[in-house]
C-alpha positions in Angstrom: -53.8 -53.4 21.2 -50.6 -52.6 19.3 -52.5 -51.1 16.4 -54.6 -49.0 18.9 -51.6 -47.8 20.8 -49.9 -46.8 17.5 -53.0 -45.0 16.3 -53.2 -43.1 19.6 -49.5 -42.1 19.4 -49.9 -40.9 15.8 -53.0 -38.9 16.7 -51.2 -37.3 19.7 -48.2 -36.4 17.5 -50.5 -34.9 14.8 -52.4 -32.9 17.4 -49.2 -31.6 19.0 -47.8 -30.7 15.5 -51.1 -28.8 14.7 -50.8 -26.9 17.9 -47.2 -26.0 17.2 -48.1 -24.8 13.7 -50.9 -22.7 15.1 -48.7 -21.1 17.7 -46.0 -20.4 15.1 -48.5 -18.9 12.7 -49.5 -16.3 15.3 -46.0 -14.7 15.2 -46.0 -13.3 11.7 -49.1 -11.1 11.9 -48.0 -9.7 15.3 -44.5 -8.9 13.9 -45.9 -7.4 10.7 -48.3 -5.1 12.6 -45.4 -3.7 14.8 -43.2 -3.1 11.8 -45.9 -1.3 9.7 -46.7 0.8 12.7 -43.0 1.8 12.9 -43.1 2.7 9.2 -46.2 4.8 9.8 -44.4 6.8 12.5 -41.3 7.3 10.4 -43.3 8.6 7.3 -44.1 11.7 9.3 -40.6 12.1 10.7 -38.3 11.1 7.9 -39.6 9.8 4.5 -36.1 8.5 3.5 -35.7 6.5 6.7 -39.3 5.2 6.2 -38.3 4.0 2.7 -35.2 2.3 4.1 -37.2 0.6 6.8 -39.8 -0.7 4.3 -37.0 -2.1 2.2 -35.4 -3.9 5.2 -38.8 -5.0 6.3 -39.3 -6.7 3.0 -36.1 -8.7 3.5 -37.1 -9.7 7.0 -40.6 -10.8 6.0 -39.1 -12.9 3.2 -36.9 -14.6 5.7 -39.8 -15.2 8.1 -42.1 -16.6 5.5 -39.3 -18.9 4.3 -38.1 -20.1 7.6 -41.5 -20.3 9.3 -42.2 -23.4 7.2 -39.2 -25.2 8.7 -39.2 -27.1 12.0 -35.6 -26.0 12.7 -33.1 -23.5 11.4 -29.5 -22.7 12.1 -29.0 -20.5 15.1 -26.6 -18.2 13.1 -29.4 -17.4 10.7 -31.8 -16.5 13.6 -29.1 -14.3 15.2 -28.7 -12.5 11.9 -32.4 -12.0 11.7 -32.6 -10.6 15.2 -29.7 -8.2 14.4 -31.6 -6.9 11.4 -34.8 -6.6 13.4 -33.1 -4.5 16.1 -31.4 -2.4 13.5 -34.9 -1.5 12.2 -35.9 -0.4 15.7 -32.7 1.7 15.9 -33.8 3.5 12.7 -37.1 4.4 14.3 -35.8 5.6 17.7 -33.1 8.0 18.6 -32.3 7.0 22.2 -32.0 3.3 21.6 -29.1 0.9 21.7 -28.6 -2.9 21.4 -25.9 -5.5 21.6 -25.9 -9.2 20.6 -23.2 -11.2 22.3 -22.3 -14.7 21.1 -20.1 -17.2 23.0 -19.2 -20.7 21.9 -19.6 -22.4 18.6 -23.0 -21.7 17.2 -22.3 -22.7 13.6 -23.8 -26.2 13.8 -26.6 -25.4 16.3 -30.1 -26.0 15.1 -33.1 -24.4 16.9 -36.9 -24.2 16.3 -37.7 -21.5 13.8 -38.9 -18.1 15.2 -38.1 -19.2 18.8 -36.4 -16.0 20.0 -38.2 -13.2 18.2 -41.1 -13.2 20.6 -38.8 -12.4 23.6 -37.1 -9.6 21.6 -40.5 -8.1 20.4 -41.7 -8.2 24.0 -38.5 -6.3 25.1 -39.2 -3.7 22.4 -42.9 -3.3 23.2 -42.3 -2.4 26.9 -39.2 -0.3 26.3 -40.6 2.9 24.8 -39.1 5.7 26.8 -38.1 8.2 24.2 -36.8 10.7 26.7 -34.1 8.5 28.1 -31.7 5.9 26.7 -33.3 2.5 26.3 -31.6 -0.7 25.5 -31.9 -4.4 24.6 -29.0 -6.7 25.3 -29.0 -10.3 23.9 -26.6 -13.1 24.9 -26.3 -16.5 23.3 -24.0 -19.0 25.0 -23.2 -22.5 23.9 -21.6 -24.9 26.4 -21.5 -28.6 25.5 -25.1 -29.6 24.6 -26.7 -26.6 26.3 -27.8 -23.2 24.9 -28.4 -20.3 27.2 -30.2 -17.3 25.8 -30.5 -14.1 27.8 -32.6 -11.0 26.8 -32.4 -7.9 29.0 -34.2 -4.7 28.4 -34.6 -1.4 30.1 -38.0 -0.3 31.5 -39.4 3.2 31.9 -39.4 4.0 35.6 -42.8 5.7 35.5 -45.6 4.1 37.5 -47.8 3.7 34.4 -45.1 1.6 32.7 -44.2 -0.7 35.6 -46.0 -3.8 34.3 -44.2 -5.8 31.6 -47.1 -8.1 30.8 -46.0 -10.9 28.5 -49.5 -11.1 26.9 -50.2 -13.6 24.2 -46.7 -13.6 22.8 -45.1 -14.9 26.1 -47.8 -17.4 26.7 -47.3 -18.6 23.1 -43.6 -19.2 23.5 -44.0 -20.9 26.9 -46.5 -23.4 25.4 -44.1 -24.0 22.4 -41.2 -24.7 24.8 -43.3 -27.1 26.8 -44.1 -29.0 23.7 -40.7 -28.9 22.1 -38.5 -29.2 25.2 -40.5 -31.1 27.7 -38.3 -31.5 30.8 -35.3 -30.1 28.8 -35.6 -26.4 29.3 -35.8 -23.8 32.0 -37.2 -20.3 31.6 -36.6 -17.6 34.3 -38.1 -14.2 34.3 -36.9 -11.3 36.4 -39.1 -8.2 36.5 -37.4 -5.3 38.2 -38.2 -1.7 38.5 -36.1 -0.5 35.6 -35.0 -3.8 34.0 -36.7 -6.9 32.6 -34.6 -10.0 32.0 -35.5 -13.5 30.7 -33.1 -16.3 30.7 -33.8 -19.5 28.7 -31.7 -22.7 29.0 -32.2 -25.4 26.4 -30.8 -28.9 26.2 -29.8 -29.4 22.6 -30.3 -32.7 20.8 
């Protein structure tokens, strides 16, 4: 009975790890497609900016490929990655701004790799109004053993753009959270007319 129970536990752990690896592996192709599409647009607008974007993209992909193999990374590294990613978006678009606010001591905080990029990519994907100022605001707050992440983005007020469907990316991250933080996380989504906000609370180990 003990051997059987141990084998079942090991099989369940291996199955969950395989699913986590599969979910994480879906992020890179999606990210790469979006960035190459950005470069394609810039080539017609400004070749020098397209060259800069491809250079920065190289650094981002190197980071992703390196960190994607790890179970956890330092939060400071992930914040730096998100800052570089949003700077790339700012190169591509004129009427775009972003802020990243950090409160509390994040230096020794470890989080699952590539956990926040899906939310930020989703914010960019549904935030494409070139005629008006659009924005993405990120907040990271550490209080005790809890991490609160907030991602707010503007939405075009046109009827055609009202739906901010999360698609595969959001379903992916929701499943990862349920596997990694079962009973230790809370995800809240507010979908308003001109604003979309997600708030994620994690209980840190």
